[in-house]
C-alpha positions as MATLAB code, in Angstrom:
seq = 'MKKGRLFNKGFLKKKITAVIFFAVVVVLCIIFFSPFLIMLTTAFKTNKDAFTLPVQLLPRKLVFQNFPKAIQTIPYWKYMGNTVFITLFSVLGQLIVTPMVAYSLAKIKWRGSKIISGLLLATMMIPFTVTMIPLYRIYSKLHLTNTYVPLILPNFFGKAFYIIVVRQFFAGVPNSIMEASRIDGANELQRYVFIALPLCRPALVTVGIYAFLDAWSDYLAPLIYISNPSKLTLSLGLQQFLSQYTVDWSLLMAASLIFVIPVIVFFLFFQRYFVQGIATSGLKA';
ca = [
     -70.307    8.025 -110.159;
     -72.636   10.656 -108.699;
     -72.249    9.149 -105.234;
     -68.464    9.339 -105.583;
     -68.634   13.024 -106.558;
     -70.970   13.821 -103.666;
     -68.642   11.967 -101.294;
     -65.652   13.867 -102.613;
     -67.464   17.211 -102.316;
     -68.598   16.456  -98.780;
     -65.155   15.244  -97.760;
     -63.530   18.311  -99.321;
     -66.007   20.618  -97.557;
     -65.230   19.029  -94.177;
     -61.510   19.347  -94.808;
     -61.807   23.038  -95.749;
     -63.980   23.712  -92.691;
     -61.465   21.985  -90.426;
     -58.566   23.934  -91.920;
     -60.407   27.260  -91.505;
     -61.348   26.341  -87.937;
     -57.794   25.487  -86.936;
     -56.462   28.583  -88.723;
     -58.851   30.786  -86.712;
     -57.865   28.993  -83.493;
     -54.147   29.491  -84.220;
     -54.648   33.200  -84.996;
     -56.659   33.706  -81.785;
     -54.001   31.849  -79.754;
     -51.296   34.094  -81.200;
     -53.341   37.227  -80.440;
     -54.062   36.219  -76.835;
     -50.574   34.846  -76.183;
     -48.667   37.753  -77.773;
     -48.795   40.104  -74.710;
     -47.300   37.391  -72.503;
     -44.695   36.567  -75.162;
     -43.688   40.236  -75.487;
     -43.411   40.500  -71.691;
     -41.328   37.313  -71.553;
     -38.862   38.340  -74.267;
     -38.598   41.980  -73.145;
     -37.682   40.810  -69.640;
     -34.472   39.340  -71.092;
     -33.589   42.333  -73.311;
     -31.753   45.554  -72.642;
     -33.931   48.653  -72.615;
     -32.338   49.705  -75.905;
     -33.010   46.373  -77.633;
     -36.648   46.507  -76.569;
     -37.254   49.305  -79.113;
     -34.961   48.415  -81.996;
     -36.313   48.712  -85.547;
     -37.166   46.433  -87.228;
     -38.742   44.828  -84.184;
     -36.917   41.747  -82.923;
     -39.125   39.409  -80.951;
     -36.292   37.331  -79.537;
     -33.508   39.049  -77.566;
     -30.121   39.220  -79.277;
     -28.474   38.480  -75.939;
     -30.158   37.156  -72.825;
     -29.878   39.726  -70.007;
     -30.512   37.923  -66.723;
     -29.394   40.948  -64.687;
     -32.802   42.560  -65.257;
     -34.324   40.349  -62.566;
     -32.030   41.229  -59.605;
     -32.106   44.885  -60.698;
     -35.904   44.873  -60.799;
     -36.125   43.353  -57.331;
     -33.657   45.906  -55.924;
     -35.307   48.916  -57.606;
     -38.459   48.633  -55.467;
     -39.111   46.875  -52.124;
     -40.259   43.887  -54.151;
     -40.427   41.223  -51.452;
     -42.208   43.595  -49.066;
     -44.895   44.202  -51.679;
     -44.980   40.499  -52.500;
     -45.519   39.671  -48.802;
     -48.373   42.185  -48.593;
     -49.966   40.675  -51.704;
     -49.628   37.120  -50.392;
     -51.166   38.135  -47.039;
     -54.197   39.773  -48.669;
     -54.624   36.936  -51.174;
     -54.480   34.161  -48.564;
     -57.148   35.721  -46.345;
     -59.305   36.684  -49.335;
     -59.303   33.118  -50.659;
     -59.891   31.753  -47.154;
     -62.895   34.043  -46.651;
     -64.457   33.063  -49.963;
     -63.942   29.344  -49.359;
     -65.556   29.538  -45.904;
     -68.591   31.667  -46.714;
     -69.397   30.823  -50.340;
     -70.343   27.121  -49.890;
     -72.375   27.922  -46.748;
     -74.518   30.495  -48.539;
     -74.769   28.398  -51.689;
     -75.834   25.299  -49.747;
     -78.549   27.209  -47.910;
     -79.932   28.520  -51.216;
     -79.778   25.184  -53.036;
     -80.619   22.544  -50.429;
     -82.490   24.197  -47.568;
     -86.075   25.353  -48.033;
     -86.651   28.693  -46.358;
     -88.909   31.636  -47.106;
     -87.271   34.220  -49.329;
     -84.495   32.017  -50.714;
     -85.634   32.597  -54.295;
     -85.769   36.358  -53.730;
     -82.249   36.329  -52.302;
     -81.037   34.309  -55.303;
     -82.577   36.879  -57.627;
     -80.967   39.738  -55.715;
     -77.601   37.984  -55.935;
     -77.975   37.765  -59.701;
     -78.959   41.433  -59.818;
     -75.885   42.532  -57.837;
     -73.671   40.861  -60.431;
     -74.771   43.578  -62.864;
     -73.425   46.363  -60.613;
     -69.753   47.159  -61.303;
     -67.360   47.996  -58.477;
     -66.861   51.504  -59.868;
     -70.481   52.305  -58.930;
     -70.104   51.301  -55.282;
     -66.486   52.272  -54.611;
     -67.199   55.846  -53.505;
     -69.950   54.916  -50.955;
     -67.753   52.042  -49.727;
     -64.782   54.356  -49.342;
     -66.850   56.810  -47.309;
     -68.016   53.984  -45.031;
     -64.522   52.659  -44.419;
     -63.215   56.188  -44.011;
     -65.841   56.929  -41.316;
     -64.784   53.703  -39.572;
     -61.084   54.759  -39.809;
     -60.280   51.573  -41.702;
     -58.688   53.138  -44.770;
     -54.971   52.567  -45.183;
     -55.465   49.130  -43.655;
     -56.055   45.742  -45.260;
     -59.547   45.418  -43.775;
     -61.388   46.888  -46.832;
     -59.489   44.470  -49.056;
     -60.086   41.331  -46.953;
     -63.341   41.816  -45.033;
     -65.743   41.820  -48.064;
     -64.478   38.353  -48.971;
     -65.890   36.998  -45.701;
     -69.376   38.000  -46.913;
     -69.106   36.066  -50.164;
     -69.290   37.220  -53.747;
     -72.414   36.837  -55.862;
     -70.683   35.166  -58.801;
     -68.940   32.557  -56.659;
     -72.150   31.833  -54.728;
     -74.075   31.305  -57.965;
     -71.392   28.930  -59.263;
     -71.419   26.764  -56.132;
     -75.215   26.938  -55.818;
     -75.534   25.549  -59.340;
     -73.236   22.711  -58.346;
     -75.216   21.936  -55.177;
     -78.424   22.003  -57.203;
     -77.022   19.157  -59.302;
     -76.460   16.938  -56.249;
     -79.348   14.404  -56.098;
     -81.768   15.108  -53.262;
     -81.976   11.334  -52.680;
     -78.451   11.411  -51.222;
     -79.393   14.167  -48.782;
     -82.671   12.426  -47.862;
     -80.867    9.120  -47.255;
     -78.493   10.800  -44.821;
     -81.457   12.510  -43.145;
     -83.092    9.102  -42.614;
     -79.807    7.840  -41.151;
     -80.069   10.558  -38.511;
     -77.666   13.180  -39.842;
     -78.576   16.760  -38.980;
     -78.220   19.708  -41.376;
     -74.680   20.580  -40.279;
     -73.509   16.970  -40.674;
     -75.061   16.712  -44.136;
     -73.334   19.940  -45.146;
     -69.906   19.050  -43.748;
     -69.677   15.324  -44.500;
     -71.745   14.986  -47.711;
     -72.199   18.281  -49.552;
     -68.728   19.800  -49.062;
     -66.721   16.752  -50.263;
     -68.950   16.492  -53.330;
     -68.457   20.127  -54.341;
     -64.656   20.059  -54.197;
     -64.271   20.884  -57.968;
     -66.565   23.914  -57.586;
     -64.628   25.074  -54.514;
     -61.337   24.778  -56.402;
     -62.863   26.887  -59.176;
     -63.898   29.516  -56.627;
     -60.445   29.369  -55.039;
     -58.747   29.990  -58.389;
     -61.055   32.892  -59.226;
     -60.633   34.403  -55.760;
     -56.857   33.988  -55.989;
     -56.693   35.716  -59.370;
     -58.998   38.519  -58.183;
     -57.017   39.249  -55.025;
     -53.555   38.734  -56.524;
     -54.022   41.064  -59.496;
     -56.414   43.562  -57.923;
     -55.284   47.095  -58.697;
     -58.241   49.405  -58.207;
     -59.214   48.513  -54.627;
     -55.653   48.796  -53.174;
     -55.247   52.050  -55.124;
     -58.309   53.477  -53.346;
     -57.718   52.259  -49.818;
     -53.920   52.039  -49.452;
     -51.693   55.122  -49.424;
     -48.931   54.063  -47.003;
     -45.929   53.028  -49.187;
     -45.025   50.180  -46.824;
     -48.497   48.629  -47.274;
     -48.651   48.692  -51.063;
     -49.388   45.516  -52.960;
     -47.214   44.354  -55.825;
     -49.751   45.367  -58.481;
     -49.434   48.952  -57.209;
     -45.689   48.709  -56.595;
     -45.010   47.938  -60.257;
     -46.098   51.430  -61.231;
     -42.967   52.737  -59.488;
     -41.074   51.701  -62.629;
     -43.042   54.408  -64.448;
     -41.602   57.865  -63.993;
     -42.913   61.094  -65.456;
     -40.555   61.077  -68.429;
     -39.149   57.566  -68.830;
     -40.106   53.943  -68.327;
     -37.547   51.191  -67.792;
     -39.468   48.593  -69.741;
     -36.924   45.793  -69.306;
     -37.006   46.020  -65.525;
     -40.775   46.477  -65.525;
     -41.274   43.364  -67.664;
     -38.836   41.373  -65.496;
     -40.713   42.392  -62.338;
     -44.055   41.662  -64.032;
     -42.856   38.211  -65.107;
     -41.973   37.281  -61.518;
     -45.373   38.666  -60.486;
     -47.207   36.481  -63.015;
     -45.350   33.210  -62.372;
     -47.315   32.280  -59.177;
     -50.588   32.758  -61.085;
     -49.443   30.454  -63.899;
     -48.167   27.805  -61.477;
     -51.374   28.009  -59.439;
     -53.562   27.635  -62.528;
     -51.539   24.738  -63.988;
     -51.544   22.902  -60.665;
     -55.338   23.144  -60.264;
     -56.287   23.183  -63.968;
     -57.928   19.749  -63.836;
     -60.236   20.782  -60.977;
     -60.907   24.152  -62.638;
     -62.184   22.578  -65.876;
     -64.171   19.991  -63.928;
     -65.736   22.695  -61.759;
     -66.779   24.792  -64.767;
     -68.219   21.735  -66.538;
     -70.307   20.628  -63.562;
     -71.501   23.961  -62.201;
     -73.767   24.891  -65.092;
     -71.536   27.704  -66.403;
     -71.141   25.758  -69.643;
     -74.738   26.645  -70.440;
];
């Protein structure tokens, strides 16, 4: 009888815990998903319906004209082309340099590698707002402001966070594999290209996704370096929907939705590699 009561109490406690856990998860999902949902529904509303009281989440009538109007209000495709150009070269730079630096820190013994790793970790604590003024002065002295060089060039020197991620992955590759290839006569470059790089594909996809998101949605750096209207990125171009006295929220949300779609498609397409890369790079700890 006592055992039955204990079993029932334990079973009931597990059930209550599971219900509370799922309730918290559902509430958090709603909180995090609500901005995207508001953007999605507002993009199909008229500007008047976007502020009706009581608030209506779903549009009374779907207004598809917001999308062509939003594209015609600003030079949308010009800004989109500029954003794609910067993003492609930024991702390319990170994918070329990051695994090279990470491999040298994880698999090649050289004096000072541990110090460099420590410095990389230290630089992660420095926000961009601290360095943006000195960087702007440097690029200004080199007459490179109002060009895409300040937005692309730093990516060809790697980023500390990405290097740490890939280095952790390389550190998990058994040294016996590298030693076996060394015995077979492979030099350092061959071991890096034909053994290490194929093995770290999930980590590289993770870096590619992070670099894509960083470059695609970057607002502060283009705001500092770009002033020519024809060279603006889309993240800056969207602010043209904001005037001094009014904001056309329907058009702004429609333009923002088109802006976000490539990010969602990119993430969904590479989601499997992204999760695998996080799980195997040591970030889970």
